[in-house]
C-alpha angles and dihedrals in degrees: 000000000000118000089242090066092062125080108260094234089061097054099080096044091047091048091050091049091050095053097086092051090045090052091051092049092048091049090050092051090050096049103042142039100263141198110259088235089064090052090052090046090053092049092047093047095049091044091053092046092050092047094047099050114089120245111279094022112155092237096044098095091046090051091051093046091048090049088054091052092048091049092048091049091051089050090053089058103034103027097223105153090204088068090055092048089049089048091057091047092050091048092050090049090052089055092047089051097049124075119233090256096050108135092232100040092109088055091049090051090050093048096051090042090056090051090052090048094050091047090050090051090055101038105026091226106158090205088066091049090054093045092050091067113056116200109276091242092055093050096043096046088054090064107101117240093235090070091073091234110132118239118232118270123201113263116235117249106260123182113242112258133185111245117243112272095021125105134017121346 
């Protein structure tokens, strides 16, 4: 049934209710050799969820990031470069739709970085290679404080010294 056949007020609640099943399907497609139809189902489901959630919804960035993962996985099996391009676009949209302090922002950065890396490996575009590796500070500051991982602190400026026992003498 197309989304347009459903009453608009039902779209967001239905999308929210579908997220657990979509997560399970995506996890299954990542862990096993899957039927191409399941990959397409995962892409279609995440695309509909992302499209049905209102702007600013708390699950919107996750839906976009998961769509990117599903598209990348389908590319890995079918080889359609359009899926990989759409994966990068979905990952970028997830980052645009998540605040800097979002608890899963580091995961979103990792996911889109992987899509850039895979695209670089298939196209040789150096721009994708650069985009696949966010600056360490950007990635580390995205790690939420509740994880227990320490955030980077600026190093003091220390003059270069020759270690004891190294050099002439």
